[in-house]
ZAMARGU-4260 file (C-alpha; in steps of 0.2 Angstrom, whole numbers, plus 5000, padded with zeros to 4 digits):
<rodrens>
0) 4804/4350/4786 | 4791/4337/4790 | 4804/4325/4796 | 4811/4339/4808 | 4793/4342/4815
5) 4791/4324/4818 | 4807/4322/4827 | 4802/4337/4838 | 4785/4329/4843 | 4794/4312/4846
10) 4806/4321/4858 | 4792/4330/4868 | 4783/4314/4870 | 4798/4305/4876 | 4802/4318/4889
15) 4784/4319/4895 | 4782/4300/4898 | 4800/4300/4906 | 4794/4313/4919 | 4778/4304/4922
20) 4787/4288/4925 | 4799/4297/4937 | 4785/4305/4946 | 4775/4289/4948 | 4791/4280/4954
25) 4794/4294/4967 | 4776/4293/4973 | 4777/4274/4974 | 4793/4276/4985 | 4783/4287/4997
30) 4769/4275/4998 | 4780/4261/5001 | 4789/4270/5015 | 4772/4274/5023 | 4767/4256/5022
35) 4783/4250/5030 | 4780/4262/5044 | 4762/4256/5046 | 4768/4238/5047 | 4778/4241/5063
40) 4764/4251/5072 | 4748/4246/5081 | 4735/4256/5090 | 4719/4252/5100 | 4708/4261/5087
45) 4717/4252/5072 | 4715/4268/5063 | 4730/4265/5052 | 4725/4248/5048 | 4708/4253/5042
50) 4712/4270/5034 | 4730/4268/5026 | 4725/4256/5012 | 4731/4255/4994 | 4713/4258/4988
55) 4715/4277/4991 | 4729/4289/4987 | 4741/4290/5002 | 4740/4309/5001 | 4722/4306/5008
60) 4728/4295/5022 | 4725/4301/5040 | 4740/4312/5046 | 4748/4313/5029 | 4750/4330/5020
65) 4757/4330/5002 | 4763/4345/4991 | 4749/4350/4979 | 4759/4348/4963 | 4771/4334/4965
70) 4760/4324/4977 | 4775/4320/4988 | 4774/4318/5007 | 4778/4334/5016 | 4771/4331/5033
75) 4767/4316/5044 | 4757/4321/5059 | 4751/4307/5071 | 4751/4314/5089 | 4741/4308/5103
80) 4735/4292/5094 | 4741/4279/5107 | 4752/4271/5093 | 4764/4257/5099 | 4779/4250/5090
85) 4795/4256/5083 | 4799/4270/5070 | 4803/4262/5054 | 4819/4267/5046 | 4809/4269/5029
90) 4803/4286/5034 | 4821/4292/5029 | 4815/4288/5011 | 4802/4302/5012 | 4814/4314/5004
95) 4802/4329/5003 | 4796/4327/5022 | 4797/4344/5031 | 4787/4340/5047 | 4787/4324/5057
100) 4776/4324/5072 | 4773/4307/5082 | 4772/4315/5099 | 4762/4308/5114 | 4762/4290/5109
105) 4771/4274/5114 | 4785/4271/5102 | 4800/4262/5108 | 4816/4257/5101 | 4828/4270/5094
110) 4827/4285/5082 | 4832/4280/5064 | 4849/4288/5060 | 4843/4292/5042 | 4830/4304/5048
115) 4844/4317/5050 | 4848/4315/5031 | 4831/4321/5025 | 4836/4336/5015 | 4820/4346/5018
120) 4816/4341/5036 | 4812/4356/5047 | 4803/4349/5063 | 4805/4333/5071 | 4793/4330/5086
125) 4793/4313/5095 | 4791/4319/5113 | 4783/4309/5126 | 4786/4291/5120 | 4797/4277/5126
130) 4812/4279/5114 | 4829/4273/5119 | 4846/4274/5113 | 4856/4290/5109 | 4851/4305/5098
135) 4857/4303/5080 | 4871/4315/5077 | 4864/4317/5059 | 4850/4328/5067 | 4863/4341/5071
140) 4872/4340/5054 | 4856/4345/5045 | 4855/4363/5040 | 4837/4363/5037 | 4831/4356/5054
145) 4825/4370/5065 | 4815/4361/5079 | 4820/4345/5088 | 4807/4340/5102 | 4812/4323/5110
150) 4807/4326/5128 | 4799/4313/5140 | 4808/4298/5133 | 4822/4286/5139 | 4835/4293/5127
155) 4853/4291/5134 | 4871/4294/5130 | 4880/4311/5128 | 4871/4327/5123 | 4880/4329/5107
160) 4892/4317/5097 | 4905/4322/5085 | 4907/4338/5093 | 4918/4346/5079 | 4905/4342/5066
165) 4890/4352/5070 | 4882/4362/5056 | 4864/4368/5060 | 4851/4381/5060 | 4843/4373/5075
170) 4831/4386/5084 | 4823/4374/5097 | 4831/4359/5106 | 4820/4350/5118 | 4827/4334/5126
175) 4821/4336/5144 | 4815/4321/5155 | 4827/4308/5147 | 4843/4300/5153 | 4855/4311/5144
180) 4872/4310/5152 | 4889/4318/5150 | 4893/4336/5151 | 4887/4351/5140 | 4901/4352/5127
185) 4908/4368/5122 | 4904/4364/5103 | 4886/4370/5108 | 4892/4387/5103 | 4890/4381/5085
190) 4871/4381/5087 | 4871/4399/5084 | 4853/4401/5079 | 4847/4392/5095 | 4832/4401/5104
195) 4827/4388/5116 | 4838/4375/5125 | 4828/4363/5136 | 4839/4349/5144 | 4832/4349/5161
200) 4828/4332/5170 | 4842/4322/5164 | 4859/4316/5171 | 4870/4329/5164 | 4885/4332/5174
205) 4900/4344/5174 | 4900/4363/5174 | 4890/4375/5164 | 4902/4380/5149 | 4911/4396/5154
210) 4907/4402/5136 | 4888/4399/5136 | 4886/4417/5132 | 4890/4412/5114 | 4872/4407/5112
215) 4867/4425/5109 | 4850/4422/5102 | 4844/4411/5116 | 4827/4416/5124 | 4824/4400/5135
220) 4838/4391/5144 | 4831/4376/5154 | 4845/4366/5163 | 4838/4362/5180 | 4836/4345/5188
225) 4853/4339/5183 | 4868/4335/5194 | 4877/4350/5186 | 4891/4358/5197 | 4903/4372/5197
230) 4898/4391/5197 | 4886/4402/5188 | 4895/4408/5172 | 4896/4427/5170 | 4895/4425/5152
235) 4876/4422/5154 | 4875/4441/5155 | 4879/4441/5136 | 4863/4433/5131 | 4853/4449/5130
240) 4837/4441/5123 | 4836/4428/5138 | 4818/4428/5145 | 4818/4411/5154 | 4833/4405/5165
245) 4829/4389/5174 | 4844/4381/5184 | 4834/4374/5199 | 4839/4358/5208 | 4857/4358/5201
250) 4873/4358/5212 | 4879/4375/5208 | 4889/4384/5221 | 4897/4401/5224 | 4890/4418/5222
255) 4877/4425/5210 | 4887/4435/5197 | 4882/4454/5197 | 4881/4453/5179 | 4865/4443/5180
260) 4857/4460/5184 | 4860/4466/5166 | 4848/4453/5158 | 4835/4466/5155 | 4822/4454/5146
265) 4821/4441/5159 | 4804/4435/5164 | 4809/4419/5175 | 4825/4418/5185 | 4826/4401/5195
270) 4841/4395/5204 | 4831/4386/5218 | 4837/4371/5227 | 4855/4372/5223 | 4858/4372/5242
275) 4876/4380/5240 | 4874/4397/5232 | 4881/4410/5245 | 4883/4428/5247 | 4869/4441/5243
280) 4857/4443/5229 | 4863/4457/5217 | 4853/4472/5219 | 4851/4475/5200 | 4840/4459/5199
285) 4827/4469/5209 | 4826/4482/5195 | 4824/4470/5180 | 4806/4477/5176 | 4802/4462/5165
290) 4804/4449/5179 | 4788/4439/5183 | 4797/4425/5194 | 4812/4426/5205 | 4816/4410/5214
295) 4832/4407/5225 | 4824/4397/5238 | 4834/4383/5247 | 4852/4390/5246 | 4864/4398/5258
300) 4861/4416/5253 | 4864/4429/5266 | 4864/4448/5270 | 4848/4458/5268 | 4835/4457/5254
305) 4839/4475/5249 | 4851/4487/5256 | 4847/4502/5245 | 4830/4511/5244 | 4819/4506/5230
310) 4813/4491/5220 | 4807/4492/5202 | 4798/4476/5198 | 4781/4481/5191 | 4777/4464/5183
315) 4784/4453/5197 | 4771/4439/5202 | 4782/4426/5212 | 4796/4430/5224 | 4803/4415/5232
320) 4818/4417/5244 | 4813/4404/5257 | 4826/4393/5266 | 4841/4404/5265 | 4850/4414/5278
325) 4843/4431/5274 | 4844/4444/5288 | 4837/4461/5292 | 4819/4467/5291 | 4806/4464/5277
330) 4808/4480/5267 | 4793/4491/5266 | 4795/4495/5248 | 4791/4476/5244 | 4774/4483/5240
335) 4781/4492/5225 | 4779/4475/5216 | 4760/4478/5215 | 4756/4463/5205 | 4764/4451/5217
340) 4754/4435/5220 | 4766/4424/5230 | 4778/4431/5243 | 4788/4417/5251 | 4802/4422/5264
345) 4800/4408/5275 | 4814/4399/5284 | 4826/4413/5285 | 4833/4424/5300 | 4822/4439/5296
350) 4819/4451/5311 | 4808/4466/5315 | 4789/4467/5312 | 4778/4461/5298 | 4775/4477/5288
355) 4758/4486/5290 | 4757/4490/5272 | 4756/4473/5264 | 4738/4476/5261 | 4743/4486/5246
360) 4747/4469/5237 | 4729/4467/5231 | 4733/4452/5221 | 4742/4443/5234 | 4737/4424/5235
365) 4751/4417/5246 | 4760/4425/5260 | 4773/4414/5268 | 4783/4421/5282 | 4785/4407/5294
370) 4801/4401/5303 | 4809/4417/5305 | 4812/4429/5320 | 4798/4442/5317 | 4791/4451/5331
375) 4777/4462/5336 | 4778/4480/5337 | 4785/4487/5353 | 4773/4490/5367 | 4758/4483/5356
380) 4746/4471/5363 | 4737/4465/5347 | 4745/4460/5331 | 4740/4476/5321 | 4747/4470/5304
385) 4731/4459/5302 | 4721/4475/5300 | 4731/4479/5284 | 4730/4461/5277 | 4711/4463/5277
390) 4713/4472/5260 | 4721/4457/5252 | 4705/4450/5246 | 4713/4436/5235 | 4723/4428/5249
395) 4723/4409/5250 | 4738/4405/5261 | 4744/4414/5276 | 4758/4406/5285 | 4765/4416/5299
400) 4770/4402/5312 | 4787/4399/5321 | 4790/4417/5324 | 4791/4427/5340 | 4775/4437/5337
405) 4771/4438/5356 | 4754/4446/5354 | 4735/4443/5354 | 4725/4439/5339 | 4713/4454/5335
410) 4695/4451/5332 | 4697/4459/5316 | 4705/4443/5310 | 4687/4439/5305 | 4688/4452/5292
415) 4701/4443/5283 | 4697/4437/5265 | 4685/4422/5265 | 4696/4415/5251 | 4710/4410/5264
420) 4711/4392/5265 | 4726/4389/5276 | 4730/4399/5291 | 4746/4393/5301 | 4751/4403/5316
425) 4758/4389/5326 | 4773/4391/5338 | 4771/4410/5337 | 4771/4415/5355 | 4752/4420/5354
430) 4743/4424/5370 | 4725/4427/5375 | 4709/4420/5367 | 4704/4414/5350 | 4693/4429/5344
435) 4675/4424/5340 | 4678/4433/5323 | 4687/4417/5318 | 4670/4410/5313 | 4669/4423/5298
440) 4684/4415/5289 | 4672/4403/5280 | 4684/4397/5267 | 4697/4390/5279 | 4702/4372/5276
445) 4716/4371/5288 | 4718/4381/5305 | 4734/4378/5314 | 4736/4387/5331 | 4747/4374/5340
450) 4761/4377/5352 | 4756/4394/5358 | 4749/4401/5375 | 4731/4402/5370 | 4719/4400/5384
455) 4701/4400/5389 | 4687/4390/5380 | 4688/4384/5362 | 4675/4396/5354 | 4659/4389/5348
460) 4661/4400/5333 | 4673/4387/5326 | 4658/4377/5321 | 4654/4390/5307 | 4670/4384/5298
465) 4660/4371/5287 | 4675/4369/5275 | 4687/4365/5289 | 4697/4349/5286 | 4711/4351/5298
470) 4709/4359/5316 | 4726/4360/5325 | 4725/4367/5343 | 4737/4356/5353 | 4750/4362/5366
475) 4740/4377/5372 | 4731/4381/5389 | 4713/4378/5383 | 4701/4374/5396 | 4683/4369/5398
480) 4674/4356/5387 | 4675/4352/5368 | 4661/4363/5361 | 4648/4352/5352 | 4649/4365/5338
485) 4665/4355/5333 | 4652/4341/5327 | 4646/4353/5314 | 4663/4352/5305 | 4657/4338/5293
490) 4672/4339/5282 | 4684/4338/5296 | 4698/4325/5293 | 4711/4330/5307 | 4706/4336/5324
495) 4721/4338/5336 | 4717/4345/5353 | 4730/4336/5364 | 4741/4344/5378 | 4728/4356/5384
500) 4718/4357/5400 | 4701/4351/5393 | 4689/4342/5405 | 4673/4333/5405 | 4665/4321/5393
505) 4671/4319/5375 | 4656/4323/5364 | 4648/4307/5357 | 4643/4317/5341 | 4662/4317/5336
510) 4658/4299/5330 | 4646/4306/5317 | 4661/4315/5308 | 4662/4302/5294 | 4677/4310/5286
515) 4688/4311/5301 | 4704/4301/5300 | 4715/4308/5314 | 4709/4312/5331 | 4722/4317/5345
520) 4715/4321/5362 | 4729/4315/5373 | 4736/4324/5388 | 4720/4332/5394 | 4709/4329/5409
525) 4695/4319/5401 | 4686/4307/5412 | 4672/4295/5413 | 4669/4283/5399 | 4675/4284/5380
530) 4660/4287/5369 | 4654/4271/5361 | 4651/4280/5344 | 4670/4283/5342 | 4674/4264/5342
535) 4664/4262/5326 | 4672/4275/5316 | 4677/4265/5301 | 4687/4278/5292 | 4698/4283/5307
540) 4717/4280/5305 | 4725/4288/5320 | 4717/4289/5337 | 4727/4295/5352 | 4717/4296/5369
545) 4733/4294/5380 | 4736/4301/5397 | 4718/4306/5402 | 4707/4298/5416 | 4695/4288/5405
550) 4688/4273/5413 | 4678/4257/5409 | 4682/4242/5397 | 4686/4243/5379 | 4671/4236/5371
555) 4671/4222/5357 | 4665/4237/5346 | 4684/4240/5344 | 4683/4229/5329 | 4673/4243/5320
560) 4689/4253/5318 | 4692/4244/5302 | 4705/4257/5295 | 4715/4261/5311 | 4734/4262/5309
565) 4739/4269/5325 | 4730/4268/5342 | 4737/4275/5358 | 4726/4272/5374 | 4741/4272/5387
570) 4740/4282/5403 | 4721/4280/5407 | 4711/4269/5419 | 4704/4256/5406 | 4701/4239/5414
575) 4694/4222/5410 | 4701/4210/5397 | 4708/4216/5380 | 4694/4211/5367 | 4699/4198/5355
580) 4692/4208/5341 | 4708/4218/5341 | 4714/4205/5330 | 4702/4211/5316 | 4712/4227/5315
585) 4723/4221/5301 | 4730/4238/5296 | 4736/4242/5314 | 4754/4247/5315 | 4756/4254/5332
590) 4746/4249/5347 | 4750/4256/5365 | 4739/4250/5379 | 4752/4253/5393 | 4749/4260/5410
595) 4731/4255/5412 | 4722/4241/5422 | 4719/4228/5409 | 4718/4210/5415 | 4717/4192/5408
600) 4728/4185/5394 | 4735/4193/5379 | 4722/4188/5365 | 4728/4175/5353 | 4720/4185/5340
605) 4735/4197/5341 | 4743/4185/5329 | 4731/4192/5315 | 4738/4210/5317 | 4749/4207/5301
610) 4754/4225/5299 | 4759/4228/5317 | 4776/4236/5320 | 4775/4242/5339 | 4766/4234/5353
615) 4766/4241/5371 | 4756/4231/5384 | 4767/4236/5399 | 4761/4242/5416 | 4745/4232/5416
620) 4739/4217/5426 | 4740/4204/5412 | 4742/4186/5416 | 4745/4170/5407 | 4759/4167/5394
625) 4765/4177/5379 | 4758/4169/5363 | 4771/4161/5353 | 4761/4165/5338 | 4767/4183/5339
630) 4784/4177/5332 | 4776/4176/5315 | 4772/4195/5314 | 4784/4199/5300 | 4784/4218/5303
635) 4784/4218/5322 | 4800/4228/5327 | 4797/4231/5346 | 4787/4223/5359 | 4785/4228/5378
640) 4776/4217/5391 | 4785/4223/5406 | 4777/4225/5423 | 4763/4213/5421 | 4759/4196/5429
645) 4765/4185/5414 | 4773/4168/5416 | 4780/4154/5405 | 4793/4154/5392 | 4797/4170/5382
650) 4796/4165/5363 | 4813/4166/5354 | 4809/4169/5336 | 4804/4185/5327 | 4804/4201/5337
655) 4809/4192/5352 | 4826/4187/5345 | 4832/4205/5347 | 4822/4210/5362 | 4831/4215/5378
660) 4827/4213/5397 | 4818/4230/5398 | 4803/4222/5388 | 4800/4209/5401 | 4804/4217/5418
665) 4792/4215/5432 | 4785/4198/5427 | 4791/4186/5440 | 4785/4170/5430 | 4794/4173/5414
670) 4809/4163/5409 | 4819/4160/5393 | 4837/4155/5388 | 4840/4169/5374 | 4840/4183/5386
675) 4854/4182/5398 | 4846/4192/5412 | 4830/4181/5412 | 4829/4165/5422 | 4831/4149/5412
680) 4815/4139/5410 | 4814/4123/5421 | 4820/4107/5413 | 4812/4090/5416 | 4829/4080/5416
685) 4834/4079/5434 | 4853/4079/5430 | 4851/4094/5419 | 4839/4102/5432 | 4853/4101/5445
690) 4866/4108/5434 | 4854/4122/5429 | 4851/4126/5447 | 4869/4127/5451 | 4872/4139/5436
695) 4858/4149/5442 | 4865/4150/5460 | 4883/4154/5455 | 4881/4166/5440 | 4864/4171/5435
700) 4856/4176/5451 | 4869/4188/5457 | 4870/4196/5439 | 4851/4197/5438 | 4850/4205/5455
705) 4862/4219/5452 | 4856/4222/5434 | 4838/4223/5440 | 4842/4237/5453 | 4851/4247/5439
710) 4838/4243/5426 | 4823/4247/5437 | 4830/4264/5440 | 4834/4267/5422 | 4817/4261/5416
715) 4808/4271/5429 | 4817/4286/5422 | 4813/4281/5404 | 4795/4279/5408 | 4793/4296/5415
720) 4802/4304/5400 | 4791/4294/5389 | 4775/4300/5398 | 4781/4318/5396 | 4787/4316/5378
725) 4778/4303/5368 | 4762/4312/5368 | 4770/4328/5361 | 4779/4319/5348 | 4763/4311/5342
730) 4751/4326/5344 | 4762/4337/5333 | 4755/4333/5316 | 4756/4349/5305 | 4757/4339/5289
735) 4742/4333/5279 | 4745/4315/5277 | 4728/4307/5274 | 4712/4309/5264 | 4710/4328/5266
740) 4700/4337/5253 | 4711/4350/5244 | 4707/4364/5233 | 4712/4368/5215 | 4722/4383/5221
745) 4732/4372/5233 | 4737/4361/5219 | 4742/4375/5208 | 4753/4382/5222 | 4760/4365/5226
750) 4765/4362/5208 | 4771/4380/5205 | 4756/4382/5193 | 4759/4365/5185 | 4776/4371/5181
755) 4786/4359/5169 | 4800/4358/5181 | 4788/4348/5193 | 4782/4336/5179 | 4787/4318/5183
760) 4777/4309/5171 | 4764/4310/5158 | 4752/4298/5148 | 4736/4297/5138 | 4725/4300/5154
765) 4735/4315/5161 | 4750/4320/5170 | 4759/4317/5186 | 4768/4331/5195 | 4779/4332/5211
770) 4772/4344/5223 | 4775/4352/5240 | 4760/4355/5250 | 4759/4372/5260 | 4764/4363/5276
775) 4779/4355/5268 | 4773/4337/5263 | 4781/4331/5247 | 4767/4322/5236 | 4764/4316/5219
780) 4749/4324/5211 | 4740/4315/5197 | 4730/4327/5186 | 4718/4319/5174 | 4714/4325/5156
785) 4697/4333/5158 | 4694/4332/5139 | 4694/4313/5139 | 4677/4307/5145 | 4684/4290/5148
790) 4697/4297/5160 | 4684/4306/5170 | 4675/4290/5172 | 4691/4282/5178 | 4693/4296/5191
795) 4676/4291/5198 | 4680/4272/5198 | 4697/4276/5207 | 4688/4286/5220 | 4676/4273/5223
800) 4690/4260/5225 | 4701/4270/5236 | 4687/4275/5247 | 4685/4257/5253 | 4703/4250/5253
805) 4719/4254/5264 | 4734/4242/5265 | 4752/4245/5267 | 4756/4239/5250 | 4743/4250/5241
810) 4749/4267/5235 | 4741/4279/5248 | 4729/4292/5241 | 4731/4307/5253 | 4717/4316/5245
815) 4708/4321/5229 | 4702/4337/5220 | 4686/4337/5209 | 4680/4353/5202 | 4675/4361/5185
820) 4693/4364/5183 | 4702/4348/5188 | 4701/4330/5193 | 4716/4326/5203 | 4723/4313/5215
825) 4736/4318/5228 | 4747/4303/5232 | 4761/4298/5243 | 4777/4302/5234 | 4786/4286/5230
830) 4804/4291/5229 | 4811/4276/5221 | 4799/4276/5206 | 4791/4261/5197 | 4796/4243/5196
835) 4797/4247/5177 | 4811/4260/5180 | 4821/4247/5191 | 4819/4234/5177 | 4824/4244/5162
840) 4832/4260/5169 | 4850/4263/5167 | 4861/4259/5183 | 4845/4252/5191 | 4848/4234/5196
845) 4837/4223/5208 | 4845/4206/5214 | 4835/4190/5216 | 4830/4193/5234 | 4824/4211/5230
850) 4813/4205/5216 | 4805/4191/5227 | 4801/4204/5240 | 4794/4216/5228 | 4783/4203/5220
855) 4777/4196/5237 | 4772/4214/5242 | 4762/4216/5226 | 4754/4199/5229 | 4749/4204/5247
860) 4741/4220/5240 | 4731/4210/5227 | 4726/4197/5240 | 4719/4211/5251 | 4709/4218/5236
865) 4702/4200/5231 | 4699/4193/5248 | 4699/4206/5262 | 4684/4217/5257 | 4665/4215/5258
870) 4666/4213/5239 | 4681/4208/5228 | 4690/4222/5219 | 4699/4217/5203 | 4713/4229/5198
875) 4712/4225/5179 | 4729/4234/5175 | 4743/4225/5184 | 4760/4229/5176 | 4777/4235/5182
880) 4773/4253/5179 | 4759/4252/5192 | 4770/4245/5205 | 4779/4259/5214 | 4793/4258/5227
885) 4795/4269/5242 | 4811/4275/5250 | 4812/4258/5259 | 4810/4249/5243 | 4793/4242/5249
890) 4781/4239/5234 | 4764/4248/5232 | 4751/4244/5219 | 4743/4259/5211 | 4732/4266/5197
895) 4714/4259/5200 | 4707/4269/5186 | 4699/4254/5177 | 4696/4243/5192 | 4680/4234/5195
900) 4671/4231/5211 | 4662/4214/5209 | 4644/4212/5215 | 4642/4202/5231 | 4635/4187/5222
905) 4646/4187/5207 | 4663/4181/5204 | 4665/4190/5187 | 4659/4205/5177 | 4660/4212/5160
910) 4669/4227/5154 | 4673/4237/5138 | 4689/4245/5146 | 4704/4235/5141 | 4720/4234/5152
915) 4737/4234/5144 | 4742/4224/5130 | 4752/4209/5134 | 4746/4208/5152 | 4728/4205/5150
920) 4720/4188/5152 | 4714/4179/5136 | 4696/4180/5142 | 4697/4198/5147 | 4704/4203/5129
925) 4691/4192/5119 | 4675/4193/5129 | 4678/4207/5141 | 4676/4196/5156 | 4683/4203/5172
930) 4687/4192/5187 | 4700/4189/5201 | 4708/4176/5190 | 4712/4189/5177 | 4722/4198/5189
935) 4731/4182/5194 | 4735/4180/5175 | 4742/4198/5174 | 4752/4195/5190 | 4759/4179/5182
940) 4765/4188/5166 | 4773/4202/5177 | 4782/4189/5188 | 4789/4182/5171 | 4795/4199/5166
945) 4803/4202/5183 | 4813/4187/5181 | 4818/4188/5163 | 4818/4207/5160 | 4808/4204/5144
950) 4792/4214/5141 | 4777/4203/5135 | 4777/4213/5119 | 4796/4210/5116 | 4799/4211/5098
955) 4811/4196/5098 | 4798/4185/5106 | 4783/4191/5095 | 4793/4189/5079 | 4794/4170/5083
960) 4775/4170/5085 | 4777/4167/5103 | 4770/4175/5119 | 4780/4177/5135 | 4772/4162/5142
965) 4776/4151/5128 | 4794/4157/5126 | 4797/4154/5145 | 4789/4136/5143 | 4801/4132/5128
970) 4816/4138/5139 | 4810/4128/5154 | 4816/4111/5147 | 4833/4118/5146 | 4843/4129/5158
975) 4833/4143/5166 | 4848/4153/5169 | 4850/4156/5151 | 4834/4166/5150 | 4833/4175/5167
980) 4840/4193/5168 | 4859/4193/5170 | 4857/4206/5183 | 4849/4194/5196 | 4866/4190/5203
985) 4880/4202/5205 | 4896/4197/5196 | 4905/4192/5212 | 4891/4182/5219 | 4892/4163/5217
990) 4876/4156/5210 | 4871/4142/5221 | 4859/4127/5219 | 4846/4135/5230 | 4846/4150/5219
995) 4842/4139/5204 | 4828/4131/5214 | 4822/4148/5219 | 4821/4153/5201 | 4813/4137/5195
1000) 4800/4138/5209 | 4795/4156/5204 | 4794/4151/5185 | 4783/4137/5190 | 4772/4149/5201
1005) 4771/4161/5186 | 4765/4147/5174 | 4752/4141/5187 | 4746/4159/5187 | 4744/4160/5168
1010) 4735/4145/5163 | 4723/4148/5148 | 4708/4142/5157 | 4703/4154/5171 | 4697/4140/5182
1015) 4714/4131/5181 | 4723/4146/5188 | 4728/4147/5207 | 4721/4160/5218 | 4732/4175/5224
1020) 4731/4168/5242 | 4740/4153/5235 | 4753/4164/5227 | 4756/4173/5243 | 4759/4156/5252
1025) 4771/4149/5239 | 4780/4166/5237 | 4782/4167/5256 | 4789/4150/5256 | 4801/4154/5242
1030) 4807/4169/5251 | 4810/4160/5267 | 4820/4146/5258 | 4830/4160/5249 | 4834/4169/5265
1035) 4841/4153/5273 | 4855/4152/5260
</rodrens>
């Protein structure tokens, strides 16, 4: 008996210790898996390095959650930590893991395949990183996984692999904003539990599956912003739970199925910007009572909006039907949608009158009816519908222009809500006067009444609109003087009064409008001298004073127009010489001084107008020769010096190589060989001279004589047309293109209330949205994260920098918004994305010449920051993602969030704000020293990256204990072609010795930029010179 008891005790002890040993072994597996993950990750805060130590239980580590009994890892949550590195495959050893959240970091590389084999995994969230490769099929074969969130990465490949082998209880699949390609497979029907399918902003092609209705539990279907073709499947109507349907900006065509009207739970219905949807909108859609948003804008839909009586949309907030082919009248019962906030019917063929009952829409914020055929009520003089709109006390945007209103603005317009920011009634056949009540619209930021038949004086009450930033009154019949009350508009950015009948002096107080950037006063009857204060407006970008009767000389103060981009002074009575200080206007792109009485020589300083694209000096009394130095103006596309008293040889290089006779007519002393109709210049050799004379007598003179008769007639006709037409083309400036203040509500509207479909980028400091301003300008809107105090400081820094700089190779900031709700920049939209996208994006290739050109553009921008301001500006964060390319592939440097403006007497400063790892100079990272040489170092690293397509943090390079510079140096002794990017040359292109010399020269330049000691580095001025020389050599091949 005692033996039996002893054996039982022994057996119990053996089992107990075996379980303990097993548990200890399993815990050690979890710990080792986490440590392996940690070894591949870095972060600015070094949190994991300091917190994840073996001195404490891994269950107490930051971001780790364990089960209470077994002490096994069940959750790993490290979002928003600025983590960098790759995701270790060791995480697949966390066999109890249920939740993995690594969102909003900077992980790169692929998603470990083994994650899909974790038996208890329910949630995987790795959105907003830099992951590449395909989505592991194992994730779709795991029955436990319910949520997969991989949006905002660079994942590629088809949507689902191994189509016949999907076994899943997946409820949420979010893979938007990636590079997923291929078509949507029919096997998607096997995801029977799916509630949200978000695959927008990818490269998915093909048709929407006809059987998409098989996803019967779907509540959100987001497939927009893909090149998907075909028609809208009728089976969508089978998804009775569907609430959000986003198919905007696809390539769908055909009619909208009637069955869509059966989706009784819909809240959002968006088929905007497909451009080829036709037919009429099914009436049943207007009776889905749950709908909040209907958007069919930018298609080819026709017929009336509603043919039957009635509309039952009690929850509708947004109705967007703009840019279609809709006909008929605006139905009176549109006001049944009493919660409507945005009504956009612009750009159709609507007729009839604007309803007098729109005032019942008490929550209306945006009323866009412009570009239709709407009229005034028969036999009515005033536009009475304004009386009803007085009740819309939340209205912000009222756009009624480009219609046939044919009426008079009532004085009751002054009773409209003071919340209205934009009032656009241009090109609407308005008559009569501007009523004085306009002065009560105190919230106005933009007032557009251009291209009407308004007359009388500009009312002084305009001066009460203290928030006004844009005043557009051109192409009317206004008379009298410009009221000095205009000078009270201290926020004014754009003032356009051209093509009227205004007379007298231009008020000198306009020069005190420090925010003014665009001033258009052309085609009026202004006389006397131009106010000297206007020549000193440092912030002015566009000035048009053409076709008036202004007299006197242009003073040397013209150099005060530091920022001027376009200057039109043609068709006046200016006299005297052209001041040499014109050469200080380095941003000037268009200069037209034609049809005046200027005399003297063309200033040699014009050679300093490095941004100049168009130059017109015709119809003056200029003498002397055409400066040969104008050949070197790289961006100059057209020049006209006709009808002056110029003499000597016409230069043959640069812009002159493609110029024609019309540019030089009426100058008897000009000669040159490259333009056939111009006399050949005299030669000194007597034999050659006699032959030349003989040639002139026999061939050239008869040709020139006959050609001149014809060309003089043609050019006279052209000049008359130009005088009539040029001004109108220039004066019509409805878009907001420059630093115009903007409200939070305008940004909300432009981005559709920050809709995810408009998001084009996101990072630790905030998000970037694509937006469309109310006047149609497409922009990029950078919205900063207000919860991040450091980011708010960056906003102030960037504002300070951008207020002082303007250059063709800097990203133009159109405007900013700063309030309790938002800090945002409105930027010019760069349609070709970043240099980083072109280096690492799929199907994006830059050849050698393109890369040289882009890097030269970037160098010129940095040269401007370092050397062309009163105090040097250091960018501090140069990298490919901050180099953006416009539609012409011209590079622009952006993101000045951590820039530093050096003191006048200092060549360096200190900072605690680091740039980006891999690009920062050694002295910047160790001691926080900021100097222009630090930017040169970053530029050099970027130049290496552009040539090799290797990031400075490339894993292969770092594993060899090298940095990019050392890796390049090691390779420099061998063949450079072995380390440069293979896509530098197309397969069919022969690699020449000049190509190799070009590459070697650029590598040498990059190495000179990245010397370890700052004083040993070259300046950015030297970079520009050498890169220009390299480019010219390359172009000569």
